[in-house]
N, C-alpha and C positions, 0 to 999 in steps of 0.2 A: 313674712314667710304667710305664707298661703293658710289659710284659716284650717284646712283639713291635714294640711303637714303638721300644723301646729299640735291640732288634736291628736294624732295618729301619733307624734312624740312624746303627747300625754300618755299614752297608751303604754308606751315603751319602757315612760320611769314609773309609770304603777307599777308594771308588771316587776320590773328592776326590784323598787319600795318591797313588794310581795315576796319576791327572791329571799331577799337579805331579813326580812324577818322570818322566814321560815327556816333558812339558814341559824340563826340564832335560837331557834325553837326545838329543832330534831337533828335527833345524833348521826342522819343519814347526807352531811354535808358534802362529803367528796362525791358519792353519786349523785348529788345535786349537780352540783359545780361540771364535772363528767356531761351529762346532761347539755348542762350550757354552752358549755366547750363545742361539745360537736354542731351545736346549731350556730356558734359562732366561725366556726371551719366554715363550714358550708354555706357562710355569708361570704367568708371570704372567697370561694371557691367560685358564686354564684356574681358578687357582684365585684371583686376586685380588689384591689389595694387603692385606689384612686378612682374616690366618686361621688359625691354629693346626696345629699339626705332626700333630692327628691327623687334619687335615683333610687338610694336603700328602701323608700316609703315603695316604690315599684316593685322592691320585691316582698317586701309586706304582701302585698295584693294575693301573693297564693303561697305566703309561708306554710299557712295551716297545713298544707300536704306535705307538701317536701321537709317540712320540719318532724311532721309524725313519721314519716319514712327515714328519717337518718336516726333517729331517736332509737325507733323502734329495731333499729339493725344493730342498736349497741349492744345490748343486752340488759335495760335499766330495769332500774327496781321497780315495785308493783305499784299498780297504781298512778303508773306516768302518766297515762290519757290524762288524770284528772288535772297534773300538773304542764300537760303542754302547752298551752296560752302563755300560761305565767314565764314558763319556760325560752320561749318562744318571744314573748316583750321584752324580756330582760337581755335576751342575748344580741335584740335590736338595737337596744337604750346601750349597750357598752360598745356595740360597732359603731354604732352613732358619732362616736365619740372622736372615729376617725377620718369622717365625712372634711371633704376640702372646706364646707361651707360650716362646721358645726361653730355654734353660739349656745353655752350651755342656758 
């Protein structure tokens, strides 16, 4: 696996870990999970159901702008811009498990 892709996957995993920690510490877990699912659904639309990790990493390059748009459109909890990177990275981590070349 190329080094850049490996580093990107680590970012995704770190975002997922931060989200899991946040879910343990806050009572707003349903809203956080809704934000996560919003980004996962957009990934499904943009990347499709059959994809490689490299293709998913390609979608990650522009994810900051489109994930901001799709989460903002859902009427998220206050403070969501501070969580945007965490939610986006966690969504990519979750979605990466469905890639044709996924290895833990």
